[in-house]
N, C-alpha and C positions, 0 to 999 in steps of 0.2 A: 736157121733162129737168125732173130733180128732182136734186138733190143722193141723195135715198133711192135713185130709179132709178139711178143712178152708181153709187152705195156695194152695190148689188145686184147689178150686172151688175160690177163686178170681181171681188166675192167667187164669184160664178156661174165666174168664168172662172182661181178659183183665184192670185189675186195678191194680195200683202198691200198693197198703196198705190194707193189711188184718187186721181185730181183730175179736177176740172170747169176747162175753160180756154175762153175765151170762150163759152160753150155747149158743145163737144167736153168727153167721155168722155177719160180716160186713164188708164190700169190699168199697175203694173210690180209687181213682187217687189222692188225697192230702189229707192233715188233714186239717178238716172245723174247725171253729170259733166252743165253746171257748173250742176246746180241749188242755189241760194243763196236764204234765204232773203228776201223784201220786204215792208214793208210790207199789213197787212190791207186801207187801205183803197184801195192797189195794186188791188185785185180789187172790182169795183165793178160788173158785169154782172147785172143779174137773169137767173136763169133764167126759161129758158122755159115751163118744168114750172109755176115760180114764181117770182111775179117781190118775193119779200119773200124770196128766199134768191139769195145772190150765187152764181153761175158764173164766178168767175174774170174775166179781161180779157184785151185782146190780149198775150202772152207773160205775161203771170199767170195761176198756179193757185193752185185752192184743192186742198190737198190732205189723204189722209183714210190712218189707217194704222191694223191693226187689233190690232198690236202682235206679231206674229209675228215670233217672232228672223227678223231677215236671211238669206241662203243665205253660204253662202263658197267659197272656192275651195281644193276638196275639195286633201288636199296629194298622195295617194298613193290609185289606183286597182288592186290586185293588185299586181302589179307594177309599173305605169305611173306614174311621177312626173312630178309637175306641174312644169314652168319656166317656166312667167308668161306674162303676156299680152302678145300680140303685133296689131303691125296688120296690116292684113287689107283687101281690094279686091277688086272683078272682075278689074281689071288686074293687079295685082302677087298674087297667090295666093303665098299663106306655106308651103299645103299643096296639093296636084294635085286629087288623087281624094277627090272627096263621096261619100261610102255612109250615105246616113242609112238608119237601121233597118225596120223596120215599124211600129214606134209612136212615141208622145214619144220624145226626145232623154232618152238620162240618159247620167253619165258611165261608166259599166260597159258598158254598149248600145254603145257608139259604139268603144271602147278593144275590147273585144270583136269587131267587128267590124273595125276596121282588122288585130288582130292574125290572125285567121281570113285573110284577104287576106296576108297576110307584112308588112303595113306597121313601121317602128317607128316612127311619131310618129301621136299622133293629137292632133285638133284639136275644142273646141267654139264656134259660132260664133253668136250671134244667136239664142241660146234654143234653135235647131231644126236645126240645122245641125251635121253631121257631116262630117269632114274627115281625109283620111287619108294620109300619105305615107314615102319611105325616109329623104326628112333634107329640112331648113330649107332653100326656095329665096329668102325673101327675107325673113330674119331682124330683122324692126326691134323690140324690146323696148319695152314702155308699159308704166304704172304698173300695177299691177293692178287701181285704182278704174274701169280705164277696162273691165275685164270686169264688170258687176256685174247680166249678165240670166240670171237664176233659169233653170234645165231645163225644156223643157218637162214634160218625163216623171219632175224632180225638183226641186220648190222650193225644197229644201234646198242645191243646191248651181248654181253661177254658171256659164256657158255662154258665154262670151264675151260678146261687147256688137255692137253696132253698128260693122262693122269692125275687130272687134277679136275676136282669136280665143283662145281659152283651149287651151295647150299641153301634151301632155303627150310624155314617153318612155319607151317600154317598156326595162326594166331587166335582163334575166332574169341576166344575165352575178356581179349581187351575190347573188341568192341561191345560186348554183352555187357559187361556191370554198368558201362557209361549210359551204353541205351536203357538201363534198370533204373526206376527213380528212385528206389528204397533209401538208397544215402540219403536224397530229396527229404523227404517225407518226415525222414526221422529225425531230422533237427528242426521242423517243423513242428511237431508234436512238442515237444519239450518248451518249445516256443509260447505254446495255445496256455501250457500246462502253470508257466511262469507267469503267467499275465493275471489269473485269479490269485496265485498264492501270493503276491501283493497288496490284492485286490484285500483280502483279508486281514494280513496283520493290521493292514490300515484301519479297519473298523475294528481291530482288536485291543488300537493303543486308544482308542476312542470312546470302548464301556472304561476302564481304567482312567480315564478323562475324568467324568464323570462321578466313579465312586468314589476319589479323593474331594468331589467338592460336598455330597453329604455328611461326607467325611468329619471337615469342618466344621459344620455345621451343627454337629449333637455334642460335640465339646461347649461350644456356644450355647446352647437351650440349657447345656447342665449349670454350669458356673448360676444361670438366669434363676433357676431355681435354690441354689446355694446361696441369694445372693439373699432371699426370701426365706430358708431357715433361718436366719439372725432373728428373721420378724417374730418370729414362733415362739424366740426366746424368752424377749418379755411377756408373750404370752403365759409363760409358765407362773407369772403372779395370778393367772387365774385361781390356778390350782390352789394358791394360798387362799384367795378368796374363799372357796368352798372347805377349806378348813373349819374357817369362824363357822361359814354355814351348818355343819357338821356341829358344830358346840350349838348352835341355835335350839335345834332340832330337841339338843337331848337335855336343855335345858326347860321348853315347855312340857316336854313331856313326861319331866319327874314330879312337875307341876300339878300337871292335870293328874294325875293317878292319886292325887294326894287329897285333892276339890273333892272329887266325888264320896272317897271315905265320909266324909267328916257328913256331908252333906246327907248319906243313906243312914248315918248313925240319927239324926234328930228326928226323921221319919218314925220312927217305931216307940219315939220317947214322946210324940204327942199322939199315938195310941195307945 
């Protein structure tokens, strides 16, 4: 083995990182934790195919990178939202149903398989495993840097890691209220109701405005007859006039009966 043969092998595998460790080839899409730099002098094992080259050492790796951007944890896949990186193991599964597709795993392929099976959660693990479930059974959240293995079918996206699973949740309820127009007509109805409401009070103050107008007119006419009432007071002199009028009939009345009596008396004398 030589450095050149190691690089060619990883390039054919589609990875962006290649390494030689103690004579062995390592390939990956990203640097996995807890990889930390070491001194070059610590990589001192000659390559078997070329003793002039070094091929790492025990616990040490000569690493090479082709410059391709690292994969990312896709924030969303259609209606599936990223929930984070979780611990996982054969003894304590976070999702219980494995549904690997016909080809290399991709975020789209795994979430589609889980949705078709009626599951709410989907998980990508170890670059090539697809897991599904209705809920998380042992959710232990860890740092996203633990899920840095590129998907076997999409090298631009992370698909978990060793004993690490990238979890996604289907959230179809989020778009539904957005497409539902219920909240929109709700404010519209009160708006149309409010429009006639101010119109009614507008006519209402108009009625009381006309009411006070006749009200001052009535008192205005009342004082007019009041001023005429003092005029009839001098008319009270009229009752004084009838008083002498009553005395006048009294006098002729007493006089008339007296006159006929003597008139009747002479008539028999003549007879």
